[in-house]
C-alpha positions, -999 to 999 in steps of 0.1 A, spaced: 1 0 0 10 35 -7 24 53 21 3 78 43 18 109 28 6 98 -7 -31 96 6 -34 124 28 -53 141 -7 -78 113 1 -88 133 37 -98 163 21 -122 142 -6 -167 153 3 -166 118 2 -162 85 24 -132 64 10 -125 30 23 -94 6 12 -93 -29 25 -65 -52 10 -79 -90 -1 -91 -103 28 -112 -75 34 -86 -61 64 -92 -23 63 -61 -1 55 -73 30 49 -98 53 61 -101 88 54 -115 121 73 -154 114 61 -151 76 64 -142 80 98 -168 106 107 -194 84 90 -184 50 107 -175 74 143 -200 49 159 -190 20 148 -154 28 159 -137 55 132 -103 47 127 -103 25 149 -119 -1 121 -87 3 106 -69 -35 109 -102 -48 116 -129 -70 89 -145 -49 65 -174 -80 68 -180 -74 100 -193 -37 92 -218 -61 58 -247 -82 67 -245 -116 49 -257 -103 11 -234 -72 11 -206 -95 20 -215 -117 -11 -216 -91 -30 -180 -78 -16 -163 -108 -25 -181 -109 -57 -162 -79 -66 -128 -90 -59 -132 -118 -78 -150 -107 -112 -133 -78 -113 -168 -61 -122 -175 -33 -99 -210 -29 -73 -224 5 -78 -255 15 -60 -274 41 -49 -291 43 -12 -313 68 13 -299 65 45 -323 91 68 -329 115 42 -300 115 19 -292 100 -8 -260 84 -15 -242 64 -45 -214 36 -34 -192 24 -50 -169 -7 -49 -142 -22 -71 -106 -37 -70 -76 -20 -66 -46 -32 -82 -6 -23 -80 13 -35 -105 -13 -51 -123 -23 -73 -94 -53 -70 -68 -46 -54 -41 -83 -56 -25 -114 -34 -29 -119 1 -26 -155 17 -17 -161 52 -23 -197 70 -5 -210 99 -25 -236 120 -9 -255 132 -38 -284 159 -39 -320 155 -44 -322 164 -77 -291 147 -95 -298 158 -129 -286 137 -155 -279 142 -190 -275 120 -220 -246 123 -244 
């Protein structure tokens, strides 16, 4: 995994970033992810099993992302906030290193454009 200095810019992103290895051990959480998961331990989740934070059906989807290489993308709504979830493989040197999860809060009226 890259040094923490190389990942510092992730902390200022307006979305949640969580990175885990191939065994689903949490390697990195940006500031937003730590805030979003404060009730679950925040940064104390680094080094723990990401699967413990997901129900069984979501665990199946995360394993599928890791093995198939196809991202899992969906929207959800929690406490009147619409969110885009994007889970994908991350690679280093062409080899799969694990799973990256991005969670972005969406405005209620996100425009859709056709090109």
